[in-house]
C-alpha positions as CSV (number, residue, x, y, z in Angstrom):
1,M,115.6,-67.5,8.0
2,V,117.9,-70.2,6.7
3,I,116.5,-71.8,3.5
4,K,117.4,-75.5,3.3
5,S,114.7,-76.5,0.8
6,L,113.3,-74.4,-2.1
7,T,110.0,-75.1,-3.9
8,I,110.5,-74.1,-7.5
9,F,107.6,-73.3,-9.8
10,C,108.6,-73.1,-13.5
11,S,107.9,-74.1,-17.1
12,S,107.7,-77.6,-18.4
13,S,108.1,-76.4,-22.0
14,N,110.9,-77.7,-24.3
15,S,110.2,-74.9,-26.8
16,L,111.9,-72.0,-25.1
17,S,115.0,-70.1,-26.3
18,E,118.2,-71.8,-25.2
19,D,119.2,-69.0,-22.7
20,Y,116.3,-70.0,-20.4
21,Y,117.6,-73.6,-20.2
22,I,121.2,-72.3,-19.6
23,M,119.9,-70.1,-16.8
24,A,117.9,-73.0,-15.2
25,E,121.0,-75.3,-15.4
26,D,123.2,-72.6,-13.8
27,L,120.6,-72.1,-11.1
28,G,120.5,-75.9,-10.3
29,K,124.3,-76.0,-10.0
30,F,124.2,-73.0,-7.7
31,L,121.5,-74.6,-5.5
32,Y,123.7,-77.7,-5.3
33,S,126.7,-75.6,-4.2
34,K,124.6,-74.1,-1.3
35,S,123.2,-77.6,-0.3
36,I,119.7,-76.4,-0.9
37,T,117.2,-79.2,-1.6
38,I,115.0,-78.7,-4.7
39,I,111.3,-79.4,-4.3
40,Y,109.6,-79.2,-7.7
41,G,106.9,-80.7,-10.0
42,G,108.8,-83.9,-10.8
43,G,109.0,-83.6,-14.6
44,K,112.1,-84.0,-16.7
45,V,111.1,-81.5,-19.4
46,G,111.5,-77.8,-19.7
47,L,113.0,-75.6,-17.0
48,M,111.8,-78.1,-14.5
49,G,114.1,-80.8,-15.9
50,K,117.1,-78.5,-16.4
51,V,117.1,-77.0,-12.9
52,S,116.5,-80.4,-11.2
53,S,118.8,-82.5,-13.3
54,S,121.7,-80.1,-13.1
55,S,121.6,-80.1,-9.3
56,Y,121.1,-83.8,-9.1
57,N,124.0,-84.6,-11.5
58,M,126.3,-82.8,-9.2
59,G,125.1,-84.7,-6.2
60,G,122.3,-82.4,-5.1
61,K,119.1,-83.5,-3.3
62,V,116.0,-83.2,-5.6
63,I,112.5,-84.2,-4.6
64,G,109.9,-84.4,-7.4
65,I,106.2,-84.4,-6.7
66,I,103.9,-85.4,-9.5
67,P,100.3,-86.5,-9.7
68,K,99.5,-90.0,-11.2
69,F,97.7,-88.6,-14.2
70,L,100.7,-86.7,-15.5
71,N,102.8,-89.9,-15.7
72,S,101.2,-90.5,-19.1
73,K,101.6,-86.9,-20.4
74,E,104.9,-85.8,-18.8
75,K,107.9,-88.0,-18.3
76,I,108.8,-88.4,-14.6
77,N,112.3,-87.4,-14.0
78,T,114.3,-90.4,-12.7
79,Q,117.2,-88.1,-11.8
80,T,115.8,-87.3,-8.4
81,T,116.6,-88.3,-4.9
82,E,113.0,-89.0,-4.3
83,T,109.8,-89.0,-6.4
84,I,106.5,-88.6,-4.6
85,I,103.5,-89.6,-6.6
86,V,100.3,-88.0,-5.4
87,K,96.6,-88.5,-6.3
88,D,95.9,-85.2,-8.1
89,M,97.0,-81.5,-8.6
90,P,95.6,-80.2,-5.3
91,D,97.7,-82.9,-3.4
92,R,100.7,-81.9,-5.5
93,K,100.3,-78.2,-4.7
94,K,99.8,-79.0,-1.0
95,K,103.0,-81.1,-0.9
96,L,105.0,-78.4,-2.8
97,F,103.8,-75.8,-0.3
98,E,104.5,-77.8,2.8
99,M,108.0,-79.1,1.8
100,G,109.7,-75.9,0.8
101,D,111.2,-73.4,3.2
102,A,110.7,-70.8,0.5
103,F,109.4,-70.4,-3.1
104,L,111.2,-69.6,-6.3
105,I,109.1,-68.6,-9.2
106,L,110.8,-68.9,-12.6
107,P,109.1,-68.1,-16.0
108,G,106.3,-70.5,-16.8
109,G,102.8,-70.9,-18.2
110,S,99.3,-71.3,-16.8
111,G,100.4,-73.8,-14.1
112,T,103.2,-71.7,-12.9
113,I,101.0,-68.6,-12.9
114,E,98.4,-70.4,-10.8
115,E,101.0,-71.7,-8.3
116,A,102.6,-68.2,-8.1
117,T,99.4,-66.3,-7.5
118,E,98.3,-68.8,-4.9
119,V,101.4,-68.6,-2.7
120,I,101.4,-64.8,-3.1
121,S,97.7,-64.5,-2.1
122,W,98.3,-66.8,0.8
123,K,101.2,-64.7,2.0
124,F,99.0,-61.5,1.6
125,L,96.3,-63.2,3.7
126,G,98.9,-64.1,6.4
127,L,98.6,-67.9,5.8
128,H,102.4,-68.2,5.6
129,N,105.4,-66.1,6.0
130,K,107.8,-67.9,3.6
131,K,110.1,-66.0,1.4
132,I,108.9,-65.8,-2.2
133,I,111.5,-65.0,-4.9
134,L,110.0,-63.9,-8.2
135,F,112.8,-64.4,-10.9
136,N,111.8,-61.8,-13.5
137,Y,114.2,-63.3,-16.1
138,K,114.1,-61.2,-19.3
139,K,111.3,-59.2,-17.8
140,Y,108.9,-62.2,-18.1
141,W,106.9,-61.3,-15.0
142,D,106.6,-57.6,-15.8
143,P,102.9,-57.9,-16.7
144,I,102.0,-59.6,-13.4
145,I,104.1,-57.1,-11.4
146,N,102.3,-54.3,-13.1
147,M,98.9,-55.9,-12.4
148,Y,99.6,-56.1,-8.7
149,D,100.9,-52.5,-8.8
150,Q,97.7,-51.4,-10.5
151,A,95.6,-53.3,-8.0
152,E,97.4,-51.5,-5.2
153,K,97.2,-48.1,-6.9
154,N,93.4,-48.5,-7.4
155,N,92.8,-49.7,-3.9
156,F,92.0,-53.3,-4.8
157,G,94.8,-54.4,-2.5
158,T,97.2,-52.8,0.1
159,K,100.4,-54.5,-0.9
160,S,102.3,-54.7,-4.2
161,L,104.6,-57.6,-5.2
162,H,107.5,-55.4,-4.0
163,N,106.1,-55.8,-0.4
164,L,105.5,-59.5,-0.7
165,C,108.3,-60.9,-2.8
166,D,112.0,-60.6,-3.5
167,L,111.9,-59.4,-7.2
168,I,115.1,-60.4,-9.0
169,N,116.1,-60.2,-12.7
170,T,119.4,-62.1,-12.8
171,L,121.2,-65.1,-11.4
172,Q,123.7,-62.7,-9.8
173,E,120.8,-61.1,-7.8
174,F,119.5,-64.5,-6.8
175,K,123.0,-65.5,-5.5
176,K,123.0,-62.4,-3.2
177,I,120.0,-63.9,-1.4
178,F,122.1,-66.9,-0.5
179,P,125.5,-65.6,0.6
């Protein structure tokens, strides 16, 4: 499967250690170099802002999807090819799901966790067959990986994240997915 657009779920926090932002910036530049369109939450803050702006500033295509109510809480990134303003969070998640050929899950908080578990559950249920890449940067996602492994071990599920996702830890591993 050729991936031309990648929906990215990630943090909107500006309080992370600098290495997270450097990783996100390098990721955005790499996606630009592969002509992969970034589909993301539309904000200019946190990892969201870094990955999108770094690609856009090099000439990459970036589509932000943001609900109306976040316009007052979160600054909409004007460094996008297109910004789609939707009614609410369910509409945002629907668009993010529809527009990406695959999903990339970077470290993030409750919103990212919700988005990640939803697309993972949907894949488990056979509602889609899109590639899911879980970027376990600095072992951030170890607790959720262990939770899915525990669910499988105790017969709460028949598949672990290893069966449903590409689990990567470094940008070099990510690059191998897109030769």
